[in-house]
C-alpha positions in Angstrom: -8.0 -17.2 15.0 -10.8 -14.4 15.5 -8.3 -12.1 17.3 -5.7 -12.5 14.3 -8.3 -11.9 12.0 -9.5 -8.6 13.4 -5.9 -7.7 14.0 -5.2 -8.2 10.2 -8.6 -6.4 9.1 -7.7 -3.5 11.3 -4.3 -3.3 9.9 -5.0 -3.4 6.1 -7.9 -0.4 7.1 -5.1 1.7 8.4 -3.1 0.9 5.6 -6.0 2.3 3.3 -6.5 5.0 5.6 -2.9 6.4 5.7 -2.5 5.6 1.6 -5.9 8.0 1.1 -4.3 10.6 3.3 -1.4 11.0 1.1 -3.7 10.6 -1.9 -5.8 13.6 -1.0 -3.1 16.3 -0.5 -2.4 15.5 -4.1 1.7 16.1 -3.7 2.7 12.4 -5.0 1.9 9.1 -3.6 4.0 5.8 -3.9 4.7 4.1 -7.0 2.2 1.6 -6.7 -0.5 3.9 -5.9 0.4 6.3 -8.8 0.0 3.2 -10.6 -3.6 3.2 -9.5 -4.2 6.6 -10.0 -3.0 7.0 -13.6 -5.0 4.0 -14.4 -8.2 5.6 -13.3 -6.9 8.6 -15.8 -6.4 6.0 -18.3 -9.9 4.5 -18.2 -11.2 8.1 -18.2 -9.9 8.8 -21.6 -12.1 6.1 -23.0 -14.9 7.8 -21.0 -15.0 4.8 -18.4 -14.8 6.2 -14.7 -13.5 4.1 -12.0 -12.9 5.1 -8.7 -9.5 4.5 -7.2 -10.5 1.6 -5.2 -11.8 0.0 -8.0 -8.3 0.7 -9.8 -6.4 -1.0 -6.8 -8.5 -4.1 -7.1 -7.7 -4.5 -10.5 -4.0 -3.8 -10.3 -3.7 -5.9 -7.0 -5.3 -8.7 -8.6 -3.4 -8.9 -11.5 0.0 -9.0 -9.4 -2.0 -11.9 -7.6 -1.8 -13.9 -10.6 1.6 -12.8 -11.6 2.3 -14.4 -7.7 0.4 -17.3 -8.5 1.9 -18.0 -12.0 5.4 -17.6 -10.8 5.3 -19.7 -7.9 2.9 -22.3 -8.8 1.6 -21.6 -5.4 -2.3 -21.6 -5.1 -2.2 -20.2 -1.0 -2.1 -16.7 -2.7 -5.6 -17.2 -3.7 -6.3 -16.2 0.0 -4.5 -12.8 -0.9 -7.5 -11.8 -2.5 -9.6 -11.7 0.6 -6.7 -8.9 1.5 -7.4 -7.4 -1.9 -11.1 -6.6 -1.4 -10.9 -5.4 2.0 -8.0 -3.0 0.8 -9.7 -1.7 -2.0 -13.1 -1.4 -0.2 -11.7 0.6 2.5 -9.6 2.7 0.1 -12.1 3.6 -1.9 -14.8 4.5 1.2 -12.1 6.2 3.0 -10.9 8.2 -0.2 -14.6 9.0 -1.0 -14.8 10.4 2.4 -11.7 12.7 2.2 -12.8 13.7 -0.9 -15.8 15.6 0.7 -13.2 17.9 2.7 -12.4 21.0 0.8 -8.5 20.7 1.2 -6.4 24.0 0.7 -5.1 24.1 -2.8 -1.7 25.5 -3.2 1.1 24.9 -5.4 3.4 25.4 -2.6 4.1 23.0 0.3 2.1 24.0 3.6 2.4 22.8 7.0 -1.2 21.0 6.8 0.5 19.2 3.7 3.5 18.1 5.7 1.3 17.2 8.5 -1.0 15.1 6.6 1.5 13.2 4.2 3.6 12.0 7.4 0.7 11.4 9.2 -0.2 8.9 6.2 3.1 7.2 6.5 2.8 6.7 9.8 -0.7 5.2 9.5 0.7 2.6 7.2 3.7 1.9 9.0 1.4 1.2 12.1 -1.1 -1.0 9.9 2.2 -2.6 8.1 3.0 -4.1 11.4 -0.6 -5.2 12.6 -0.9 -7.0 9.4 2.7 -8.7 10.0 2.0 -9.5 13.9 -1.8 -11.4 12.1 0.7 -13.9 10.7 -1.9 -14.2 8.4 -1.8 -14.4 4.2 0.4 -11.3 3.0 -0.9 -9.0 0.3 0.2 -9.6 -3.4 2.6 -6.7 -3.1 4.2 -8.5 0.3 4.1 -11.9 -1.6 5.9 -10.4 -4.7 8.5 -8.9 -2.6 9.1 -12.6 -0.7 9.2 -13.8 -4.5 11.6 -11.6 -5.4 14.0 -12.3 -2.2 13.9 -15.9 -2.8 14.6 -16.1 -6.2 17.1 -13.0 -7.2 18.2 -11.6 -3.6 18.2 -13.9 -0.9 20.7 -12.1 1.1 19.0 -8.8 1.2 15.3 -8.2 1.9 15.9 -4.6 1.5 17.1 -4.9 -2.5 14.1 -7.0 -3.0 12.0 -4.0 -1.6 13.8 -1.6 -4.0 13.4 -3.9 -7.0 9.6 -4.2 -6.3 9.4 -0.6 -6.2 11.1 0.0 -9.2 8.9 -2.5 -10.8 5.9 -0.6 -9.6 7.7 2.9 -10.4 7.8 1.4 -14.1 4.4 0.3 -14.2 3.5 4.0 -13.1 5.4 5.9 -15.5 4.3 3.8 -18.2 0.4 4.6 -17.5 1.5 8.0 -17.2 3.3 8.1 -20.4 0.0 6.6 -22.1 -2.1 9.4 -20.7 0.4 12.1 -21.7 2.5 13.0 -18.4 5.3 10.2 -17.7 5.5 11.3 -14.6 1.9 11.9 -13.2 1.1 11.5 -9.6 4.9 11.3 -8.9 6.8 13.7 -7.5 9.5 14.6 -4.7 7.5 13.1 -1.7 7.1 9.6 -4.0 11.1 9.2 -3.2 11.1 10.3 0.1 8.1 8.3 1.1 10.0 5.1 -0.4 13.1 5.8 1.5 11.8 6.5 5.0 8.4 4.2 5.2 10.8 1.1 6.1 12.6 2.6 8.8 9.0 4.0 10.2 7.7 0.5 10.1 10.8 -0.5 12.2 10.5 2.5 14.5 6.6 1.7 15.2 7.6 -2.5 15.4 8.7 -2.5 19.2 5.7 -0.5 20.4 3.4 -2.6 18.5 4.9 -5.8 19.5 5.1 -4.2 23.3 1.2 -3.6 22.4 0.6 -7.7 21.4 2.8 -8.7 24.1 0.1 -7.6 26.6 -2.2 -9.4 24.8 -0.6 -12.7 24.7 -2.3 -15.3 26.6 -0.5 -19.0 26.7 1.9 -18.7 23.7 4.0 -16.2 22.1 1.9 -15.9 19.4 -1.6 -14.1 19.0 -4.3 -16.5 19.0 
């Protein structure tokens, strides 16, 4: 159980690192992360300063409540441990990356491309770590599974697309309130959504082999 927990936490930290790397380049983010950044701006409009980690905590907590309300299953209360770890890691890493004086340019630079796709790769690897730990899913993963069970039982892919559309609607709603509908949404947002799943699949096998070397008496990580 200790090994599972360690792998799970490490996976969450990797995902947070990937998200923070993408945010640092200011070229667009995933819809759910855009919603978080737009929530930061929304609070700023009423002179309340919150960090992106706090925004993530608020949104994921609300999503967790929705998952519990829809399923009437209180096992998703455990997902709040995920929320706390991820939000803390995201806040700290985002703060640390904010100390770096990144080159500012309206054009896409080689550095932007390297950092953006490094972020995607890190998220993909972290996601596989979380999956292989076989512990409680995050609110976003739980929401995708709920959509899969209730509306798209034959396609997990359509379930993920539906979830991303919902997140996109939340992001543009916050953006519209702030006066910029597409705030933190760009071409990269759509590319990221399109290629993250294939990247998770590509990194799945080598990570599975890694965990295979860690097996002792069973086919699962103890």
